[in-house]
C-alpha positions in Angstrom: 129.9 87.3 89.7 127.6 86.2 86.9 124.3 87.9 86.4 123.7 87.1 83.0 120.5 85.1 83.4 118.9 88.3 84.7 119.7 90.4 81.7 118.9 87.7 79.7 115.0 87.5 81.3 115.0 91.0 81.0 115.5 91.0 77.0 112.4 88.7 77.1 110.5 91.3 79.0 111.6 94.5 77.1 110.2 93.5 73.9 106.8 93.7 75.4 107.5 97.3 76.8 106.9 101.0 75.4 110.0 102.6 74.8 110.1 105.0 77.6 109.2 102.1 80.3 111.9 100.2 78.8 114.2 102.8 79.2 113.4 103.2 82.8 113.6 99.8 83.6 116.7 99.1 82.0 118.4 101.9 84.3 117.2 99.9 87.1 118.7 96.7 85.7 122.0 98.5 85.5 122.0 99.5 89.2 121.2 96.0 89.8 123.7 94.2 87.8 126.5 96.9 89.0 125.6 96.3 92.8 124.9 92.7 92.5 123.1 90.8 95.3 124.2 92.0 99.0 127.2 89.7 100.2 127.8 89.0 103.6 130.5 91.3 103.7 127.8 93.9 104.6 126.9 93.9 108.4 123.1 93.9 107.5 123.5 90.8 105.5 126.2 89.0 107.8 123.8 86.1 108.3 121.9 85.8 105.2 123.8 84.5 102.3 122.0 85.0 98.7 125.5 84.0 96.7 123.2 81.2 95.1 121.2 83.5 93.4 124.1 84.8 91.4 124.1 81.9 89.1 120.7 80.7 89.6 118.9 80.9 86.4 115.0 81.8 86.8 112.6 82.1 84.1 109.8 84.4 83.5 106.4 83.1 84.9 103.8 81.8 82.9 99.9 82.3 83.4 98.5 79.3 85.9 95.3 78.5 87.5 96.1 76.9 90.8 93.3 75.8 93.3 94.0 78.1 96.3 90.5 77.6 98.0 92.4 76.1 100.9 94.0 79.7 101.4 90.4 81.6 101.3 89.8 84.0 104.3 86.1 84.5 105.5 85.0 87.8 106.1 87.6 89.5 103.8 87.8 90.9 100.6 90.1 88.8 98.2 93.0 90.1 95.6 94.9 87.4 94.2 98.1 87.5 92.2 99.3 84.6 90.6 102.6 84.2 89.2 103.1 88.1 89.6 99.7 89.1 87.6 99.4 90.8 84.6 99.5 94.4 85.1 102.0 97.0 84.2 104.3 99.2 86.7 105.8 102.2 85.1 107.2 104.2 88.6 110.7 102.6 88.5 112.4 105.5 89.7 112.3 104.5 93.6 115.7 104.6 95.6 117.0 101.5 97.2 119.4 98.8 97.2 120.3 96.0 94.8 117.1 94.0 95.4 114.6 97.1 95.2 116.5 97.7 91.9 116.0 94.4 90.7 112.3 94.6 91.5 112.0 97.9 89.8 113.2 96.1 86.5 111.0 93.3 86.7 108.0 94.5 88.8 104.4 94.4 88.1 101.6 96.4 89.4 100.5 94.7 92.8 98.2 96.3 95.1 97.2 99.9 94.7 95.0 101.1 97.7 93.9 104.6 98.0 91.5 105.3 100.7 90.2 109.2 100.7 90.2 111.3 103.9 87.4 109.9 106.5 87.0 106.6 104.6 87.2 103.2 105.7 87.3 99.6 104.3 84.0 97.8 105.0 86.2 94.6 105.7 89.8 93.4 105.8 91.4 93.3 102.2 93.4 89.6 101.8 96.0 90.3 99.4 97.0 86.7 98.2 100.5 86.2 96.2 101.0 82.7 95.1 104.3 81.6 92.8 104.3 78.2 91.0 105.7 77.3 88.1 107.1 73.9 86.3 110.8 75.2 86.5 112.2 77.7 88.5 110.6 81.4 87.9 110.8 84.5 89.3 107.8 86.8 90.2 108.4 90.8 91.3 105.5 92.7 92.6 105.2 96.6 93.6 102.6 97.4 96.2 101.2 100.8 97.0 98.9 101.9 100.1 97.7 105.5 100.5 95.6 106.4 103.6 94.1 109.9 103.7 93.4 112.0 106.8 91.5 109.9 109.2 90.9 107.0 107.0 90.9 103.4 108.5 92.0 99.7 106.9 93.0 96.4 107.3 95.4 95.0 104.8 96.5 91.2 104.7 99.5 90.3 102.4 99.7 86.5 102.5 102.5 85.3 100.7 102.4 81.4 99.2 103.7 79.2 96.5 105.0 75.8 95.4 108.2 74.7 93.9 111.2 76.5 93.7 111.1 80.2 92.8 112.6 83.8 93.3 110.0 86.5 94.4 110.5 90.0 95.5 107.7 92.4 97.1 108.1 96.0 97.7 105.5 98.1 99.6 105.1 101.6 99.7 102.7 103.2 102.5 101.7 106.6 103.0 99.4 107.3 106.3 98.0 110.5 106.3 96.9 112.6 109.6 95.2 110.5 111.9 95.0 107.7 109.8 95.1 104.0 111.0 96.3 101.0 109.6 96.4 97.3 110.8 98.7 95.4 108.3 99.6 91.9 108.5 102.1 89.8 106.6 101.9 86.2 106.6 105.0 84.5 104.6 104.5 81.0 103.8 106.7 80.3 100.9 107.7 76.8 99.7 110.9 75.0 100.7 112.3 76.1 97.2 111.6 79.3 97.4 113.7 82.6 98.1 111.6 85.8 99.2 112.8 89.0 99.5 110.7 92.1 100.6 110.9 95.5 101.7 108.3 97.6 103.2 108.3 101.5 103.6 105.8 103.3 105.8 105.6 107.0 106.4 103.4 108.2 109.3 101.9 111.8 109.3 100.4 113.7 112.5 98.6 111.3 114.9 98.3 108.4 112.6 98.7 104.9 114.0 100.4 101.7 112.3 99.9 98.3 113.9 102.0 95.7 112.0 101.7 92.0 112.8 104.6 89.7 110.6 104.2 86.0 110.7 107.0 83.8 109.0 106.2 80.3 108.7 107.6 79.4 105.3 110.1 76.8 104.7 112.5 78.7 102.3 114.7 81.5 102.4 112.9 84.8 103.6 114.2 88.3 104.2 112.1 91.3 105.1 113.2 95.1 105.3 110.3 96.9 107.4 111.4 100.7 107.6 109.0 103.0 109.4 109.1 106.7 109.5 107.6 108.8 112.5 107.6 112.1 110.5 105.2 114.2 112.7 104.1 114.5 116.7 102.0 111.9 117.9 102.8 109.2 115.4 102.6 105.8 116.8 104.1 102.5 115.6 103.5 99.0 116.9 105.4 96.3 115.3 104.8 92.6 116.3 106.1 89.4 114.7 106.3 85.6 115.0 108.8 83.7 113.0 109.0 79.9 113.2 111.4 78.1 110.7 111.9 74.7 110.8 114.0 72.0 108.8 116.5 74.0 106.8 114.6 77.1 106.6 116.1 80.6 106.8 114.2 84.0 108.1 115.3 87.2 108.5 113.6 90.3 109.7 115.2 93.8 109.9 113.3 96.6 111.0 114.1 100.2 111.1 112.0 102.9 113.1 113.1 106.6 112.5 111.7 108.8 115.2 111.9 112.2 113.3 109.4 114.2 115.4 108.0 115.0 119.1 106.1 113.1 121.3 106.0 110.0 119.0 105.9 106.4 120.4 107.0 102.7 119.1 106.5 99.0 120.3 108.5 96.3 119.0 107.8 92.8 120.3 109.1 90.0 118.0 109.0 86.2 119.1 111.3 83.1 117.5 110.4 79.7 117.5 113.3 77.7 115.8 113.6 74.0 115.2 115.6 71.4 113.2 118.6 73.1 111.4 116.7 76.3 110.6 118.4 79.7 111.3 116.7 82.8 112.4 117.8 86.5 112.3 116.2 89.6 113.8 117.7 93.1 113.6 115.6 95.9 115.0 117.1 99.2 115.2 115.4 102.4 116.4 117.0 105.8 115.7 115.8 108.8 117.7 116.8 111.9 115.6 117.7 115.1 117.4 114.6 117.0 116.9 112.4 114.2 118.3 112.2 114.8 122.1 109.8 113.2 124.3 110.2 110.1 122.2 108.9 106.8 123.6 110.1 103.6 122.2 110.8 99.9 123.6 112.0 97.0 121.3 111.7 93.3 122.8 112.6 90.0 121.2 112.5 86.9 122.8 113.8 83.4 121.0 112.9 79.6 121.7 115.1 76.9 120.3 113.7 73.7 119.9 116.9 71.6 119.0 120.6 71.7 119.3 121.2 72.7 115.9 118.7 75.6 115.5 120.3 79.0 115.2 119.0 82.4 116.1 120.9 85.7 115.7 118.9 88.7 117.3 120.1 92.3 117.9 118.0 95.2 119.1 119.5 98.4 118.7 119.1 102.0 119.8 120.6 105.2 118.4 119.7 108.5 120.0 120.6 112.1 119.3 118.9 113.8 122.0 118.3 113.3 125.9 114.8 113.7 126.6 113.4 110.2 125.5 112.6 107.0 127.1 113.6 104.0 125.4 114.5 100.5 126.2 115.5 97.3 124.4 116.5 93.4 125.1 116.7 90.3 123.9 116.6 86.7 125.2 117.1 83.2 124.1 116.5 79.8 125.8 114.9 76.4 125.6 111.6 74.9 127.1 111.6 74.8 130.6 111.8 71.0 131.7 110.3 71.8 135.1 107.2 73.1 133.5 107.1 70.1 131.0 107.5 68.0 134.3 104.8 69.8 135.9 102.2 68.9 132.9 103.4 65.1 132.7 102.3 64.9 136.4 98.9 66.0 135.2 98.4 63.4 132.7 100.1 65.1 129.4 102.5 62.9 127.4 105.9 64.6 126.9 105.5 65.9 123.4 102.1 67.1 123.9 103.5 69.1 127.0 106.5 70.7 125.0 103.7 71.3 122.2 101.6 73.1 124.6 104.3 75.2 125.9 105.6 76.2 122.6 102.2 77.1 121.6 101.6 79.4 124.7 104.9 81.1 123.9 103.9 81.9 120.4 100.5 82.9 121.2 101.1 86.2 122.8 101.9 87.3 119.1 99.2 85.2 117.3 96.6 86.9 120.2 97.6 90.0 118.5 95.7 88.9 115.2 92.2 90.2 115.7 91.0 88.7 112.3 89.3 85.3 113.7 89.8 83.4 110.3 93.3 84.5 109.7 94.1 83.9 113.5 92.9 80.5 113.1 94.7 79.7 109.8 98.0 81.2 111.4 97.3 78.9 114.6 96.7 75.8 112.5 99.8 76.5 110.4 101.9 76.9 113.3 100.6 73.6 115.3 101.3 71.7 112.2 105.3 72.4 112.6 105.2 70.7 116.2 105.0 67.3 117.1 101.5 66.4 118.6 100.4 69.6 117.3 97.2 68.3 115.6 96.5 66.7 119.1 96.9 69.8 120.3 94.6 71.6 117.9 92.0 69.7 119.1 92.0 70.9 122.5 92.5 74.6 122.0 
């Protein structure tokens, strides 16, 4: 295993850093090089292969000024990070695996949002991260969100780019008592990209998280979402749509830890997998001994649009007390040909009928996007992946 080029890239970065920060980052780099990228020998990485990253050479990115007007969202405040931005980041001591350590060694400061008690954002915050370079490049961002007691916020993370690149995104979120966060994540990276992300959320008493994740990218993407319900009354809703096509690969791993009594969680993901794409979903709920009166449900449903599409989905429950209400399930299938026949009998062409049924399957997640411009963007991008999707868009 050779990670020499990551060490070489760090040496280029190190000359720009103060000595104290350089020392902290070197420790993170050492943790990464000792561990290496996760391999398929690990159960959590069984279906996602990062071996190509070991010998791949990625350069530090250079400044760029791309035209991103097509990604603009109305009724939202934009904060844009192109090629990793230029902010510094000094808090590199955070625990985590090899990917988090790699991020800590190179990360720039991304979103840093702190909402005081009782305060609210006037409109959603659109955080757009875009990566593009003439040669293969890597970008690494670290984000923080802090909501005080009874604060309210809507944050949209939107990841896009062009060309071949590696990006890591680590997000740290704390919700105070009674706080409410609506968190959207739209992953729409390019075909040559590798997107590795981890989000950690901690919920205090009576706080509420609604997290909606949309994966439409054409490269390799992995997101680890860890949610900790740390105090009574905390509630988390995790919803997702993944729609890889071509040879794309998308992997969602969620972990919900119920650590306190009277908490609830709902998890609902839908997958639409086409071409020779592969999708992975693993949703684990851990109910700790003291978390009595837990109410939790996890459901994942998958629609396979081709014979070469692959889905590996596994909801899990790990329960350490018997005063709970928990359920989980997974389904896999293809388009109902009887339904196609019904629509064809009413004048629709076969491809349009299948596109309509596919869109209806995905719409149950898309409808959870309450921000209308974002919902329109996601709907358009999803329909672009379907035969006759453009025609269907004119009908909706």
